[in-house]
N, CA and C atoms as an extended XYZ file, in Angstrom:
396
Properties=species:S:1:pos:R:3:atomname:S:1:resname:S:1:resid:I:1 pbc="F F F"
N       110.265       51.484       80.813 N   UNK     1
C       111.628       51.472       80.350 CA  UNK     1
C       112.445       52.471       81.165 C   UNK     1
N       113.621       52.063       81.583 N   UNK     2
C       114.528       52.986       82.249 CA  UNK     2
C       115.201       53.870       81.208 C   UNK     2
N       115.493       55.093       81.605 N   UNK     3
C       116.134       56.034       80.705 CA  UNK     3
C       117.432       56.533       81.302 C   UNK     3
N       118.407       56.789       80.456 N   UNK     4
C       119.589       57.555       80.829 CA  UNK     4
C       119.327       58.957       80.307 C   UNK     4
N       119.384       59.954       81.196 N   UNK     5
C       119.071       61.324       80.799 CA  UNK     5
C       120.337       62.164       80.674 C   UNK     5
N       120.348       62.984       79.640 N   UNK     6
C       121.417       63.939       79.412 CA  UNK     6
C       120.751       65.283       79.188 C   UNK     6
N       121.318       66.331       79.799 N   UNK     7
C       120.768       67.669       79.597 CA  UNK     7
C       121.701       68.452       78.676 C   UNK     7
N       121.118       69.077       77.659 N   UNK     8
C       121.846       69.994       76.794 CA  UNK     8
C       121.246       71.379       76.986 C   UNK     8
N       122.143       72.349       77.140 N   UNK     9
C       121.723       73.749       77.157 CA  UNK     9
C       121.670       74.194       75.697 C   UNK     9
N       120.557       74.781       75.297 N   UNK    10
C       120.365       75.206       73.911 CA  UNK    10
C       119.859       76.641       73.883 C   UNK    10
N       120.205       77.372       72.824 N   UNK    11
C       119.718       78.749       72.684 CA  UNK    11
C       118.235       78.791       72.358 C   UNK    11
N       117.775       77.847       71.546 N   UNK    12
C       116.403       77.854       71.048 CA  UNK    12
C       115.855       76.427       71.137 C   UNK    12
N       114.973       76.197       72.080 N   UNK    13
C       114.435       74.845       72.301 CA  UNK    13
C       113.664       74.354       71.074 C   UNK    13
N       112.903       75.222       70.433 N   UNK    14
C       112.142       74.794       69.258 CA  UNK    14
C       113.066       74.366       68.113 C   UNK    14
N       114.146       75.115       67.884 N   UNK    15
C       115.109       74.738       66.837 CA  UNK    15
C       115.765       73.404       67.178 C   UNK    15
N       116.090       73.196       68.453 N   UNK    16
C       116.699       71.933       68.874 CA  UNK    16
C       115.725       70.769       68.673 C   UNK    16
N       114.456       70.980       69.003 N   UNK    17
C       113.452       69.934       68.784 CA  UNK    17
C       113.393       69.588       67.296 C   UNK    17
N       113.382       70.589       66.444 N   UNK    18
C       113.351       70.342       65.000 CA  UNK    18
C       114.528       69.490       64.548 C   UNK    18
N       115.717       69.763       65.076 N   UNK    19
C       116.915       69.013       64.710 CA  UNK    19
C       116.864       67.583       65.228 C   UNK    19
N       116.630       67.425       66.519 N   UNK    20
C       116.673       66.085       67.116 CA  UNK    20
C       115.506       65.203       66.670 C   UNK    20
N       114.310       65.769       66.557 N   UNK    21
C       113.151       64.984       66.121 CA  UNK    21
C       113.180       64.808       64.601 C   UNK    21
N       113.360       65.904       63.878 N   UNK    22
C       113.295       65.852       62.419 CA  UNK    22
C       114.450       65.137       61.763 C   UNK    22
N       115.670       65.255       62.329 N   UNK    23
C       116.852       64.704       61.677 CA  UNK    23
C       117.413       63.449       62.330 C   UNK    23
N       117.231       63.299       63.639 N   UNK    24
C       117.932       62.225       64.342 CA  UNK    24
C       117.016       61.195       64.999 C   UNK    24
N       115.723       61.230       64.722 N   UNK    25
C       114.827       60.161       65.150 CA  UNK    25
C       114.360       60.200       66.597 C   UNK    25
N       114.462       61.336       67.267 N   UNK    26
C       113.927       61.462       68.625 CA  UNK    26
C       112.428       61.708       68.549 C   UNK    26
N       111.742       61.500       69.655 N   UNK    27
C       110.331       61.871       69.760 CA  UNK    27
C       110.183       62.812       70.951 C   UNK    27
N       109.189       63.682       70.875 N   UNK    28
C       108.942       64.647       71.944 CA  UNK    28
C       108.096       63.999       73.029 C   UNK    28
N       108.598       64.002       74.255 N   UNK    29
C       107.860       63.494       75.412 CA  UNK    29
C       107.023       64.621       75.991 C   UNK    29
N       107.660       65.782       76.171 N   UNK    30
C       106.933       66.953       76.657 CA  UNK    30
C       107.670       68.225       76.274 C   UNK    30
N       106.889       69.298       76.126 N   UNK    31
C       107.413       70.629       75.803 CA  UNK    31
C       106.492       71.620       76.517 C   UNK    31
N       106.586       71.650       77.874 N   UNK    32
C       105.621       72.413       78.656 CA  UNK    32
C       105.839       73.922       78.686 C   UNK    32
N       107.021       74.378       78.271 N   UNK    33
C       107.322       75.809       78.306 CA  UNK    33
C       108.310       76.109       77.183 C   UNK    33
N       108.390       77.360       76.724 N   UNK    34
C       109.307       77.681       75.619 CA  UNK    34
C       110.767       77.310       75.904 C   UNK    34
N       111.176       77.314       77.150 N   UNK    35
C       112.575       77.078       77.489 CA  UNK    35
C       112.897       75.674       77.942 C   UNK    35
N       111.995       74.703       77.753 N   UNK    36
C       112.276       73.348       78.229 CA  UNK    36
C       111.525       72.315       77.415 C   UNK    36
N       112.194       71.180       77.163 N   UNK    37
C       111.548       70.043       76.507 CA  UNK    37
C       112.275       68.765       76.897 C   UNK    37
N       111.562       67.659       76.815 N   UNK    38
C       112.142       66.329       77.016 CA  UNK    38
C       111.895       65.530       75.752 C   UNK    38
N       112.975       64.939       75.223 N   UNK    39
C       112.899       64.101       74.033 CA  UNK    39
C       113.405       62.709       74.372 C   UNK    39
N       112.951       61.714       73.626 N   UNK    40
C       113.388       60.324       73.809 CA  UNK    40
C       113.910       59.769       72.502 C   UNK    40
N       114.889       58.884       72.633 N   UNK    41
C       115.334       58.030       71.516 CA  UNK    41
C       115.780       56.735       72.163 C   UNK    41
N       114.917       55.726       72.138 N   UNK    42
C       115.212       54.477       72.842 CA  UNK    42
C       115.320       54.751       74.334 C   UNK    42
N       116.404       54.286       74.945 N   UNK    43
C       116.603       54.471       76.382 CA  UNK    43
C       117.238       55.819       76.724 C   UNK    43
N       117.534       56.638       75.703 N   UNK    44
C       118.146       57.941       75.948 CA  UNK    44
C       117.067       58.999       76.073 C   UNK    44
N       117.100       59.730       77.146 N   UNK    45
C       116.186       60.855       77.354 CA  UNK    45
C       117.029       62.120       77.298 C   UNK    45
N       116.687       63.025       76.389 N   UNK    46
C       117.418       64.271       76.203 CA  UNK    46
C       116.593       65.414       76.774 C   UNK    46
N       117.160       66.089       77.763 N   UNK    47
C       116.506       67.231       78.395 CA  UNK    47
C       117.081       68.500       77.775 C   UNK    47
N       116.244       69.323       77.205 N   UNK    48
C       116.679       70.560       76.558 CA  UNK    48
C       116.260       71.747       77.412 C   UNK    48
N       117.230       72.595       77.753 N   UNK    49
C       116.948       73.778       78.566 CA  UNK    49
C       117.591       75.001       77.946 C   UNK    49
N       116.855       76.097       77.900 N   UNK    50
C       117.401       77.360       77.426 CA  UNK    50
C       117.960       78.139       78.620 C   UNK    50
N       119.099       78.845       78.439 N   UNK    51
C       119.642       79.645       79.533 CA  UNK    51
C       118.612       80.655       80.030 C   UNK    51
N       118.467       80.735       81.340 N   UNK    52
C       117.543       81.691       81.939 CA  UNK    52
C       116.087       81.319       81.797 C   UNK    52
N       115.819       80.089       81.397 N   UNK    53
C       114.417       79.695       81.202 CA  UNK    53
C       113.670       79.700       82.520 C   UNK    53
N       112.370       79.860       82.407 N   UNK    54
C       111.496       79.913       83.578 CA  UNK    54
C       110.398       78.874       83.423 C   UNK    54
N       109.835       78.485       84.540 N   UNK    55
C       108.740       77.529       84.539 CA  UNK    55
C       107.471       78.147       83.988 C   UNK    55
N       106.424       77.333       83.764 N   UNK    56
C       105.162       77.838       83.224 CA  UNK    56
C       104.544       78.936       84.085 C   UNK    56
N       104.865       78.925       85.383 N   UNK    57
C       104.333       79.961       86.276 CA  UNK    57
C       105.237       81.187       86.357 C   UNK    57
N       106.330       81.197       85.571 N   UNK    58
C       107.246       82.329       85.566 CA  UNK    58
C       108.371       82.239       86.576 C   UNK    58
N       108.361       81.198       87.394 N   UNK    59
C       109.402       81.073       88.408 CA  UNK    59
C       110.723       80.602       87.780 C   UNK    59
N       111.863       81.089       88.314 N   UNK    60
C       113.152       80.624       87.799 CA  UNK    60
C       113.412       79.194       88.250 C   UNK    60
N       114.332       78.547       87.582 N   UNK    61
C       114.696       77.199       88.003 CA  UNK    61
C       114.976       76.301       86.833 C   UNK    61
N       115.274       75.066       87.137 N   UNK    62
C       115.562       74.097       86.103 CA  UNK    62
C       116.991       74.189       85.617 C   UNK    62
N       117.282       73.435       84.554 N   UNK    63
C       118.641       73.318       84.041 CA  UNK    63
C       119.199       74.586       83.441 C   UNK    63
N       118.358       75.545       83.083 N   UNK    64
C       118.834       76.792       82.499 CA  UNK    64
C       119.027       77.905       83.498 C   UNK    64
N       118.835       77.592       84.782 N   UNK    65
C       118.926       78.597       85.844 CA  UNK    65
C       120.366       79.043       86.049 C   UNK    65
N       120.550       80.317       86.366 N   UNK    66
C       121.888       80.877       86.629 CA  UNK    66
C       122.506       80.237       87.871 C   UNK    66
N       123.836       80.127       87.858 N   UNK    67
C       124.571       79.638       89.028 CA  UNK    67
C       124.524       80.692       90.129 C   UNK    67
N       124.954       80.327       91.321 N   UNK    68
C       124.911       81.250       92.458 CA  UNK    68
C       125.687       82.534       92.182 C   UNK    68
N       126.766       82.453       91.393 N   UNK    69
C       127.568       83.645       91.095 CA  UNK    69
C       127.035       84.430       89.900 C   UNK    69
N       125.888       84.020       89.355 N   UNK    70
C       125.277       84.719       88.232 CA  UNK    70
C       125.660       84.165       86.864 C   UNK    70
N       126.600       83.223       86.811 N   UNK    71
C       127.008       82.640       85.539 CA  UNK    71
C       125.844       81.870       84.916 C   UNK    71
N       125.588       82.164       83.653 N   UNK    72
C       124.517       81.468       82.943 CA  UNK    72
C       125.091       80.239       82.241 C   UNK    72
N       124.355       79.131       82.232 N   UNK    73
C       124.800       77.970       81.475 CA  UNK    73
C       124.835       78.313       79.987 C   UNK    73
N       125.726       77.652       79.246 N   UNK    74
C       125.813       77.920       77.817 CA  UNK    74
C       126.089       76.626       77.060 C   UNK    74
N       125.644       76.564       75.800 N   UNK    75
C       125.852       75.363       75.001 CA  UNK    75
C       127.285       75.272       74.481 C   UNK    75
N       127.598       74.114       73.907 N   UNK    76
C       128.880       73.928       73.243 CA  UNK    76
C       129.790       72.980       73.983 C   UNK    76
N       131.071       73.061       73.703 N   UNK    77
C       132.062       72.204       74.336 CA  UNK    77
C       132.322       70.958       73.513 C   UNK    77
N       133.011       69.979       74.122 N   UNK    78
C       133.358       68.743       73.428 CA  UNK    78
C       132.648       67.518       73.988 C   UNK    78
N       132.012       67.630       75.148 N   UNK    79
C       131.217       66.497       75.625 CA  UNK    79
C       130.078       66.298       74.649 C   UNK    79
N       129.653       65.045       74.485 N   UNK    80
C       128.637       64.798       73.469 CA  UNK    80
C       127.886       63.506       73.730 C   UNK    80
N       126.723       63.424       73.118 N   UNK    81
C       126.026       62.151       73.066 CA  UNK    81
C       126.497       61.451       71.792 C   UNK    81
N       126.470       60.137       71.825 N   UNK    82
C       126.847       59.342       70.667 CA  UNK    82
C       125.625       58.522       70.268 C   UNK    82
N       125.180       58.706       69.039 N   UNK    83
C       123.997       58.022       68.542 CA  UNK    83
C       124.403       57.020       67.470 C   UNK    83
N       123.967       55.780       67.640 N   UNK    84
C       124.228       54.771       66.618 CA  UNK    84
C       123.263       54.989       65.470 C   UNK    84
N       123.794       55.018       64.256 N   UNK    85
C       122.987       55.262       63.071 CA  UNK    85
C       123.303       54.218       62.005 C   UNK    85
N       122.419       54.105       61.038 N   UNK    86
C       122.662       53.287       59.861 CA  UNK    86
C       122.955       54.230       58.706 C   UNK    86
N       123.824       53.819       57.808 N   UNK    87
C       124.171       54.584       56.621 CA  UNK    87
C       124.633       55.999       56.984 C   UNK    87
N       125.718       56.056       57.717 N   UNK    88
C       126.287       57.319       58.193 CA  UNK    88
C       126.565       58.285       57.047 C   UNK    88
N       127.161       57.792       55.976 N   UNK    89
C       127.509       58.669       54.847 CA  UNK    89
C       126.278       59.397       54.305 C   UNK    89
N       125.182       58.667       54.122 N   UNK    90
C       123.963       59.279       53.588 CA  UNK    90
C       123.380       60.292       54.570 C   UNK    90
N       123.386       59.957       55.860 N   UNK    91
C       122.871       60.883       56.870 CA  UNK    91
C       123.696       62.158       56.897 C   UNK    91
N       125.011       62.033       56.863 N   UNK    92
C       125.880       63.218       56.882 CA  UNK    92
C       125.629       64.076       55.648 C   UNK    92
N       125.501       63.454       54.474 N   UNK    93
C       125.215       64.231       53.258 CA  UNK    93
C       123.908       65.016       53.410 C   UNK    93
N       122.871       64.350       53.964 N   UNK    94
C       121.579       65.014       54.138 CA  UNK    94
C       121.691       66.180       55.124 C   UNK    94
N       122.400       65.970       56.230 N   UNK    95
C       122.548       67.028       57.223 CA  UNK    95
C       123.330       68.216       56.668 C   UNK    95
N       124.424       67.943       55.961 N   UNK    96
C       125.234       69.016       55.372 CA  UNK    96
C       124.405       69.802       54.359 C   UNK    96
N       123.590       69.114       53.564 N   UNK    97
C       122.730       69.788       52.591 CA  UNK    97
C       121.740       70.723       53.276 C   UNK    97
N       121.358       70.383       54.500 N   UNK    98
C       120.442       71.236       55.277 CA  UNK    98
C       121.176       72.346       56.015 C   UNK    98
N       122.506       72.369       55.926 N   UNK    99
C       123.282       73.424       56.582 CA  UNK    99
C       123.724       73.093       57.992 C   UNK    99
N       123.586       71.833       58.411 N   UNK   100
C       124.031       71.430       59.747 CA  UNK   100
C       125.564       71.458       59.774 C   UNK   100
N       126.159       72.168       60.750 N   UNK   101
C       127.624       72.249       60.810 CA  UNK   101
C       128.259       70.913       61.192 C   UNK   101
N       129.304       70.545       60.452 N   UNK   102
C       130.120       69.385       60.768 CA  UNK   102
C       131.353       69.885       61.515 C   UNK   102
N       131.604       69.353       62.686 N   UNK   103
C       132.836       69.694       63.385 CA  UNK   103
C       133.945       68.750       62.953 C   UNK   103
N       133.549       67.560       62.508 N   UNK   104
C       134.515       66.595       62.001 CA  UNK   104
C       133.792       65.739       60.971 C   UNK   104
N       134.388       65.615       59.792 N   UNK   105
C       133.806       64.797       58.736 CA  UNK   105
C       133.889       63.323       59.122 C   UNK   105
N       133.354       62.448       58.313 N   UNK   106
C       133.352       61.005       58.586 CA  UNK   106
C       134.786       60.494       58.660 C   UNK   106
N       135.073       59.778       59.745 N   UNK   107
C       136.354       59.094       59.902 CA  UNK   107
C       136.054       57.641       60.238 C   UNK   107
N       136.958       56.764       59.812 N   UNK   108
C       136.799       55.337       60.070 CA  UNK   108
C       137.794       54.938       61.141 C   UNK   108
N       137.276       54.310       62.200 N   UNK   109
C       138.125       53.830       63.283 CA  UNK   109
C       138.057       52.323       63.385 C   UNK   109
N       138.605       51.792       64.470 N   UNK   110
C       138.660       50.343       64.625 CA  UNK   110
C       137.283       49.727       64.846 C   UNK   110
N       136.341       50.473       65.420 N   UNK   111
C       135.021       49.914       65.704 CA  UNK   111
C       133.939       50.325       64.742 C   UNK   111
N       134.254       51.287       63.877 N   UNK   112
C       133.252       51.770       62.957 CA  UNK   112
C       133.595       53.149       62.447 C   UNK   112
N       132.597       53.829       61.926 N   UNK   113
C       132.771       55.171       61.375 CA  UNK   113
C       132.003       56.173       62.225 C   UNK   113
N       132.519       57.383       62.275 N   UNK   114
C       131.830       58.421       63.037 CA  UNK   114
C       131.992       59.776       62.362 C   UNK   114
N       131.068       60.669       62.684 N   UNK   115
C       131.136       62.065       62.280 CA  UNK   115
C       130.616       62.882       63.450 C   UNK   115
N       131.116       64.101       63.579 N   UNK   116
C       130.655       64.998       64.636 CA  UNK   116
C       129.895       66.149       64.001 C   UNK   116
N       128.626       66.310       64.405 N   UNK   117
C       127.800       67.408       63.925 CA  UNK   117
C       127.397       68.264       65.124 C   UNK   117
N       126.969       69.476       64.818 N   UNK   118
C       126.516       70.391       65.864 CA  UNK   118
C       125.017       70.591       65.750 C   UNK   118
N       124.347       70.626       66.913 N   UNK   119
C       122.927       70.969       66.908 CA  UNK   119
C       122.801       72.471       66.671 C   UNK   119
N       121.597       73.031       66.579 N   UNK   120
C       121.449       74.455       66.281 CA  UNK   120
C       122.103       75.399       67.295 C   UNK   120
N       122.456       74.900       68.495 N   UNK   121
C       123.106       75.747       69.498 CA  UNK   121
C       124.601       75.479       69.607 C   UNK   121
N       125.145       74.579       68.796 N   UNK   122
C       126.566       74.277       68.840 CA  UNK   122
C       126.929       73.109       69.736 C   UNK   122
N       125.930       72.415       70.300 N   UNK   123
C       126.215       71.217       71.087 CA  UNK   123
C       126.619       70.095       70.141 C   UNK   123
N       127.566       69.310       70.577 N   UNK   124
C       128.127       68.263       69.745 CA  UNK   124
C       127.307       66.975       69.813 C   UNK   124
N       127.126       66.341       68.645 N   UNK   125
C       126.476       65.049       68.542 CA  UNK   125
C       127.384       64.155       67.703 C   UNK   125
N       127.762       63.015       68.273 N   UNK   126
C       128.556       62.039       67.520 CA  UNK   126
C       127.598       61.049       66.867 C   UNK   126
N       127.720       60.911       65.561 N   UNK   127
C       126.947       59.930       64.813 CA  UNK   127
C       127.884       58.759       64.546 C   UNK   127
N       127.501       57.561       64.969 N   UNK   128
C       128.397       56.412       64.924 CA  UNK   128
C       127.737       55.246       64.217 C   UNK   128
N       128.424       54.708       63.209 N   UNK   129
C       127.964       53.509       62.517 CA  UNK   129
C       128.969       52.400       62.797 C   UNK   129
N       128.592       51.406       63.620 N   UNK   130
C       129.546       50.340       63.952 CA  UNK   130
C       129.837       49.456       62.740 C   UNK   130
N       131.009       48.838       62.790 N   UNK   131
C       131.333       47.852       61.759 CA  UNK   131
C       130.347       46.699       61.880 C   UNK   131
N       129.915       46.168       60.787 N   UNK   132
C       128.955       45.068       60.807 CA  UNK   132
C       129.642       43.801       60.361 C   UNK   132
């Protein structure tokens, strides 16, 4: 299967794995070091990198590596992945009960309903339930 990959910078890779696998139906492909993991959900491959993370041999590199000017990557912003879900209202209630931050409550648009939640590092995830 071909994958479309997206990289998210996260503060805590283990917390992010718990959120994406436990709450949003991803599976872990690999987690070879504390600062890196690859998750799958259908054709979407999510690459998780912690700022300043190092490889298993201690070498710097990867998506969490500092830029040439020393700037470290950081999570957050408004870019996001959009995940199609069933029963958006119930999922949002469950996530809110677990303390997951909502950046935007459920809204209904022309194509369906959506809500914006934040992963444990503040990265945005759009949950979308299309009109049926």
